[in-house]
N, C-alpha and C positions, 0 to 999 in steps of 0.2 A: 888723449885717451881717457884720463880721469874725468875730464869735463863731460864727455859723452856718457860715461858710466853714471855720473851723478844725475844727469838729465833723465836717464832711463829709470833710475831708482825713484826719482821724484814722480815720474809719470805713473809708475806702478802704485805708489802710495796714494796718489790722487784718485786713481781708478778704484782702489780698495775702499777709500773713504766715500766715494760716490755710491758704491754698491751698498755700503752700510746705511747710508742716509735713505736710499730707495727702499731698503728692507724695512727700515723704521717707519717710513711713511705708509708702506703697505700694511704693516701691522696696525698702525693707528686707524687707517681707513676701514680695515676689516672689523676692528673692535668697535668703531663708531657705528658701522652698519649693523653689527650684532646688537649693540645697545639700543639703537633706534627700533629695530625689529622687535626686540624684547619688550620695549615700552609699548609698541603698537599692539602686540599680543596681549599684554596685561590690560591695556585700555579696552580692547575688544572684549576681553573676559569680563571686565567690570561692567561694560555696557550691557552685555548679555545677561550676566548673572546677578548683578547688583542693581543697575539702573533700568534694566530692560522692562520689567513690569510697569514702572512708573511712566516710562516713555511710551509704551504701548497704549496706556490709558490716554495720554495726551494726543497720540496719533488718532486713536479711535474717536476721541471727542472732537477732533478738528475736521472730520469728513462731512461733506454736505451732499445732499441729493435733491435735485430739482424736479418738480412735477409741473408740467405745462397746464395752464388754465385756459380753456377755450374762451374766446371773447363772446360777448353778447351780440347776437346778430342784429343788423339793422332791420327796421320795419318797412313794409311796402304798403303805400296808401293809394287811393284813387285820387283824381284831380280835385275832389272836394274834401280831401284829408280824412276820408273814411278808411279805417284799417282793413286791409285785405289779408296780409300775412304779418303776424306780429310775434315778438319774442316775449314770453311771460316766464315768471319764475315757477319752479316746481321743486318738490322735495324728493330726493333720491336717497337710497340706502346703499352704502358701499361696505366692502369688507377689506380689512387690512390684517395681514398675518401677525398674530401676537407671538412674542418670544415664548418658546417652550410649549407652543400649542400641541395638542395631542390629536392624532388622526380620528380616534373614535369620538372625541368631543366635537370636532369640526363637522363630521358626518351627522352627528346628532343635531347640531345647529341647523344644518341644511333641512333636515326633516321638520324641525320646529318652525323654521321660516315658511316651509310649504304650508303648514297648518295656519300660520298667522295670515299669510297672503290669501289663502282660500276663504277664511272666515271674515277678514276685515277689508280685503281688497275690492276694487271696482268690479262688479259682476259682469260688466260689459267687456272687460279685458280678458284675454286668454290666461288661465292660471299657470303658474310656474310650479313644476314638480321638483322634488328634492334633487334629482339627478341633474336637471338643468341649472338649479341654483348652485350646486357644488361646482359645476363646470364654469359658471361665471365667477365663482370665488377663486378659481385658478390656484389650487393648493398643491397640485402635483399628483393627485390620485383621484379615482372616481368614487362613486357611491358604494362600490364593493371593496374599496381599499386597494384596488389595483393601481400600480404606478402609471402615470401619464406623463406628458411633457412637463419638465420642471419649470416652476414659475420664474419669469425673467427677473423681476424686481420684487424683493420682499416688502419694501416700504411702500410700493405703489398701491393705492386704493382701487379695488375692483368694484365697479358699479354692478349691483345685483338687480335693482329695480328702480324705475323712475315713476313719476306721477303717482306718488303715494297718496292714499286717502288720508283724511284727518284721523280716522280711527287707527290706521296703520302707524302714522306718525306718533300718535299719543301712546300706543302700546309699546313701540320700540323705545321711545324716550323713557317711559315709566319703568321698563324692565332692562335698562341699559346694562346694569351690573350682571344680569343673567345671560347677556348676549355679547360675550367678549369679541372684540374685533370689529363690531358693527358701528358705522358712523352714518347719521342722518344729516344731509347737507342740502342747502339750496342750490339749485342749478337752473339753467334757462332751457326752455323748450319752444319749438315753433308751433304756433297755432294759426290755422287758416279759418277765414270767415265761414261760418256754418252755412251760409247761403251759396257757397261754391262759386265765388266770383272768378270767372275766367281761369279756371284751375289749370287748364293745359298751358295757357300762356304764362301764368305765374310760375308754374313748375313745382318741383318738390325737392326735398332733401333726403340724402341717405348717408350712412357712415362713409368716411373717407376710404376705409378698407374695401367697402363694396364698390365704390367708384374705381378703385385701382384694379379690380378684377373683372370689370365690364369691358366689352369689345368695341363699343361705339367710338368711332375715330375722334370725335370732338372731345371725349373724355381723356384723350392723351395729354391734355393740359395738366391734369393732376399727376401723370406719370413722368412728364418731361421736366416740369419746373422743380427747382430745389425749394422745398417748403418745410414748414414746421407743423404740419397737420398731425393731429393725433389720429390713431386708427379708428377710434370710436367717435371722432368729431363729425358732426353732420355738415355736409357740403352740398352745394347746388348740383343737381343731377340733370335738370332739364329747365327749359323756359328761362324766365328772367332770373330765377334763383341761380341758374348757372351763368347766364350772360353777364350778370353783375355780381358774381361771386366775390371778387376782390373788394368791391365797394361795400358790400353787405357784411362781409366777414368781420372786419376790425382786426385788432392785433392781440396776440396771446399775452397772457400774464403768467405768473409762476408762483409756486409754493416751494420754499426751500426748507428741507428737513435736515437738521444735524443728526447723523447716524454713526454708529460704531462700526467696527470692522466686519460685523455680521449683518450690516444693513438694518439694524434695529434702531428706532428713533430714540435719541438720548437728550433732546432739548426742545425748545419752543420753535414753532414754525414761523418763518418770515414770508410775508405775502407781497408780491408785486401785482397790483390789480391789472386786468386786461383793459385794452382800449375798445370801447364799443364801436360796432360797425355803423356805417352811414345808412340813412333812410332814403328810399325811393318814393317819389311822388309821380304817379303814372298819368298819362294822358287819358287813360280809361276813365269812364264815368260809371259808377256802380249801377245807377238806375237804368241807364241805357243798356249796359251789359246784361242786367237781369231781364230787361224787356226782350232782348234778343234771345236769351236762353229760354224764357217762357214761351216766346212766339214759336220757336222751332219745336219745342217739346209738345205744345198744345196742338200745333198744326199737324204734326206727324200723327199724333193720337187721333185727330179727327179723320185724317186720311185713312188710317188703319181700321177704325171702328165705326165711323159714321160719316162717310163722305157726303158732301152736300148734294151732289148729283153724279151722273154717270161720268162726266168729265173729270171731276175730282177723284173718282174711283180709280182712275188710271194710275194714281199714286198710292194705292192701297198697300203696296209692298214696301213702301219707304221705311227705312230703319234708322236713319241718321240724317243730320242736317248741319250745315256749316255757314257761318256768316261773319263778315268783316265790315265794319264801318270806319271810314277813314276821312279825316278832314282834308278838303280838296287842296288848300293852299299851304299846307304845312306837312302833310303826311302823317299827322298825329292819329293814332288808332284810338277810337273812342269805344269800340266794342269788338271782341273777337270770341266767337262762340263755336264750340265743337261739341255737339250733342249726339248721344248722351254723355254726361260727364260723371264725376265720382267725387268722393270725399278725400282730399289729399291728406287729411290728418291720419289716414291709415298708415302712412309711411313712417310716422314717428313711433319708434319702438320696433318690436319684432313683427314683421308682416308674415302671416301664415301663407303657405303655398296655395291653399284653396282660395284665399282672398285675392292673392295676386292673379290667379287664373280668372277670378270673377271680373276683375277690372282691366284685363289685358287689352281689350279693345276700347277702353274708355279714357285711359290716361294719356294716350298719344294725341298730339295736336293735329287734328285732321285738316285744319285750314292751311297748314304749311307742309304737311307730309301726306303720304299715302296711308290711310287707315282703313282696316277692314270693318265691315258692319258688325255691330254688337249682337251677334246671334249665336245660338248653340253651336258647339264644335262641329257637329255633323252637317251644318248648313253653311259653314265657311266656304267661300268660293261660289255660292249660289246668288250672291248679291254683289253689286258693284262697290268698289272702294270709294274713298273720298276724292280720288283723282279721276275726273270724268272729262270728256270732250266739252268744248264751249258751246256747241250748237249755235243757234242764231245770234248769240251775244257777240259773235265775231263780226257780224255783218256791218256795223258802222266802220270798223277798220277795213273790211273788205272793200267797201265803197270808197274809202279814203285812198286805198292803194290804187283802185281803178282811176280815180280822179287825178292823182299825182303822177301816175304813169301815162296819163292822157289816153287811156282806153275809153273813157267816158267823160262827159262834161256834166255840170250841174243840171243842164236842161235836156240831157239825152232822154229820148222816149223809146220804150221797149214794150213790145206786146207780149204779155205773159199768158201763155196758153195752159198753164198748170203743170206742164211737164216738158223737160228738155232732153232731147236725144243727142248722143255724141258717140265718138269712137268709130272703129271700123264697122262699116255697114250700119251705123247708128244702133249698135247692139247694147249700148249702155244708156241709162236714163237717170234723170234727176227730177223727182216730183216735188211739188209743194205739199205742205201738210194737207192731208185729205184730198190731194190733187186739185185744190181749188185754183181756178184761173182768175187773174185780176185784170186782164185786158191791158190797156195802155197805162204804163206807169213810168215815173221818173226815178232817179236814184233815191231821193228822199222818200218817195212813196214805196219804193222797194224795201227800204229799211222798215218803214211803218207796218207794211203788211207781211213782212218777213218772207220775201220771195226768194225761194231757193233757186228758181230757174234764172232769175236776173243775175244773181251772184255767180252761178255756174257758167252761164253763157257769156255775160258781158265782162266779167272780171277773170274768173278762173281760166276759161278757155282762151280768152284773148291774151292773157299773160303767156300761155303756152305757145300761141301761134305768132305773137308779135314782139315779144321781149326776149332778148338774149339772156341765157342763164336764169330762166324764170323762177326756179326753186330758190336760188340764192337771193333773188330780188324779194320774193315773198318772205323768206326767212328774215331778211334784213328789217322789214317792217315789223315783224313780230318782236324782234329783239328791241327795236327802238321803243316799243310800247310795253316792254317788260315781260314779254311772253317767251318762255324758253331760256330766260336768264334769271339769276337770283334777284329778288327784290332788294337785296342788301340789308335786310332787317337785322341780320346778325344772330337770329334765333338758331340754336343748335339743331342740326338735322334738317334744315329747310331744303326742299327740293326746288330745282329749277324748271320743273315740268317735264313732260315726256312728249316730244314731237317725233313723229315717225314718217313724215312725208318723204324724206330722203330714202328711207328703207322701202317704202311703197314704190317709189320711182324705179328702184333697182329691180324689183320683182315684176313690175308692169311697165309703165312709162310715166313721164312727168305729167302728162295730161290728167290722169286720174287723180293723183293727190292734190293737184292745183284746184281742180273742180270740186273735189270732195272737201278740201280744206277751206274753200271759199264760203261754205256755210257751216264750218266748225266741226269737221269730223276727222281731222288728221293730226290731232294733238290733244293732250290732256294737261291742264294747268291747275294750280292750286287756287283756293279761294282768295288768299292774300294777293296773288298775282292778278286775279280778276278785279279786286278792289283797287289796286294800283292802276290798272288799265282804265277802269271806270273813272278814276280821279283825273287821268290824263285827258279823257274825253271831256270832262267837266271844265278843266282849266286850260284846255286847248294846247296840250302838248308838253306840259311840265311833269316830269317824273320825279317825285320826291321819295326819298328813303322813308320807309315806314318807321315811325317813332312811337315808342311805348312809354318813355320816361320824360316828364316835363322838367324835373329838377332833382338834384341830389343835395341832401343836407346832412349835417352831423346828426348823431343820435338825439342831441338836445334841440335840433331844429335850425341851426345856423347854416345859411346857404353856402354851398360849396361850388355848385355848378348848375347853370341853366342849359338845357339841351336845345340847340338851335336847329331849325329845319335845314335839311341838306338836299339840295337839288342835284339829282344824279345826271339828268340830261334833259334838254329841251328841244322839241321838234317843232319846226315852223312850217305852216302851210297857209295858203291864201284864205282870207276870211270867208270867201264864197264856199270853200270846201267845208269849213267848220259849220257854216250855216246849213248846208245839206244834211250834215249829221244831226244838228240840233233839231231841224224840222222833222227828220225821220224818227227821232226818239220822243216826240211830243205826244203821241197817242195815249189814250187812257188804257188802263189795264185793271183786271179784276183785283179787288181788295183795296183799291185806292179811292173808292167812292167817298165823296164828302170831305176830302182833305182841304185844309185851309192854306196850303202852300202849293206853289207850282213845282213840277218835277219833270225830268226827262228820264227815259228808261229804255231798256231793251230786254226782252225775255228770250229764253232759249229752251229748246227741247232736244237734247242730244241723245244719241243712241250708243249703248255699250253692249258688246257680246259677252254674256256671262252664262257659263254652264250650258252652252249650246243654244241659248235663246237670246233674243234681242229685248233689252229693257230700255225704258225712257227715263232720262234724268232731267229734273227741273232746275233751271238756272235763271238768275236775275242779276242785272247790273243797272244802276241808276244813280241819279244825283238830284239834289234839291238845295235851294230853289233853282228853277230853270234859268232865271235871268242872272242871278249872281250866285253861282254854285258854292255851297259851303260844305256839304257832306256827300260822300260817295259811298254806296252800299253794294256789296256783292253777296248773293245767297246761292248756295248749292245744296240741292236735296237729291242725292242719288236715288234712282228708281222712284222719283216723285211725280212722274208724269209731265204734263205740260208746265212750262215755266210760269205761265200766267196764273196757274192755279196751285202749283206745288211749291213755288218759291216767292212769288210777288206778295202774297198776303203777309209773309214773314217780314219782308223788307218794309212794308207799310208800318208795322209796329215799331221797327227800329227808327224810321224817320219821325214818327209821332213822338217817341220817347225823347229823341234829340231835341225836337222842337219844344217839348214841354220842359225839359230840365236844363237845357242850354240855350235854346232859342235860335231860330234862323234869323239872321240879321244881327246877331250878338257880336261882341268884340273878341270872340274866342279864336278867330283866325284873322290874319292880317289881310 
């Protein structure tokens, strides 16, 4: 019993000792926690009330703000290294918010700048008023002191005006102390050749923010890609400026400003210079290009004001003209003219609404897109656009279709009576021009005299009666020769043409569009497509991608890449068939008297229905020299009358210029 009692007593004592130890440990733990918490509170108090101001200064002094510097854009040259679009330096004035600036002083500064710009600025540029100046200063209130959107970044310089005159620069520099917050700095700006070299092909620039707000589908490039563009940075919006935007742009640089907690600058700026963009050297030749532009302008003026005779007078309503010259064995474009044109320098800066309206039918490239005639607003729709039917220029291909489908042979003889009747009860007819009858003719002669009746009866109608799925067969030949499909030029907004023979067949029957299409009246194609087609006739079946750039170099001129010709497709036919086409295109034509080189050509006079009337469009395709073709040319003059008079003389000037400045028989093409 005593043993059991002793064991119980020991257990109770052990349990009491354990509880005492636990209590002691808890007390020590809580005391330690209290002590640590007290130390933390004291330390926080010291940081806030004793060391706080000094640490705040350190923090503020360690903040940096970066400003992106746009790179210098690469230049664009012709094949002879003559500048077409170049980047030059300009002086701009910007405003940066000063610490403690006062609203009334800033508004007064805007009014003073208005006076300075009006008195010393370029009188050719639209003046800036105080209200617009204050808006560009982005200070958070308007000219009346009313609050507007708060400025995003206090440290960011706001460009007020570019292209300062020497007088403006001198005044702003001399009175710098009186004009707080203003900075005059050198920037780059785009300058285009004052001779207006292929302006629609070269394209133009607009601010990135403008491109982001436009609806053209190809501009989605700027919306979709992750980029470091600045809102006011100028980017390519059309033509080669857009197509080669990435090569021309270069890479951004930066300015790093140390700022305090209120974003005020507190130290020296650090600059990382931008990387300059690359240069483009085009296949274009300035003198050939200028010859094309002058030829179109002067010929249309002659047609409008002093036609040489009654035949030329048929083109007296012409308002525009388009031409493309392409080297046959490479696809290199030597000239691309869309007239009338305009001065692309108007895009640099603020373009006024009335100026934009003035050039709205001039800055579009009518050789690759549909462009309206440049006429007063109330006359829009009374003239054909740049997209017209091919007319008789399709006839070499029509004959080739007939030969290859074995509807005719090279020696087929056809009696041309001047008119061909077809359809139920012969109630439809196809006449030749002026209903002229040519008697017995061969396929080559049919091309030469431009016989509508031969094309209609011997090819169009026989396709309908003898060939399964004749419309599909016809379409396949058009596509093989680049008609109704993209030329693959890459130019933004290029059209593939407008063929409607399938729609016509649904409304009527396949016979009518096949006959009508055989002499060029069931589709509309671009001038660039016509040039590519003409080049295929010249090189006997090779369709090359149109090239505009020969090589790309660094800004300093180091070669980066040479652009090689790209063969899209090659069509093979017997030599006898090609000979028929060559023989048919050998005849002389108005405007080519006395040339020193041989050439093959085909003119066309297509019809368009405009505002309830029928108008005639002048078209020309050709190549030279005839024996060893080097250059193909296509010319379109909507409402220009007969192709031989409204378009051929323009082509003559282009061939002559090429021969003079590059030379037929030169090494320019392989």
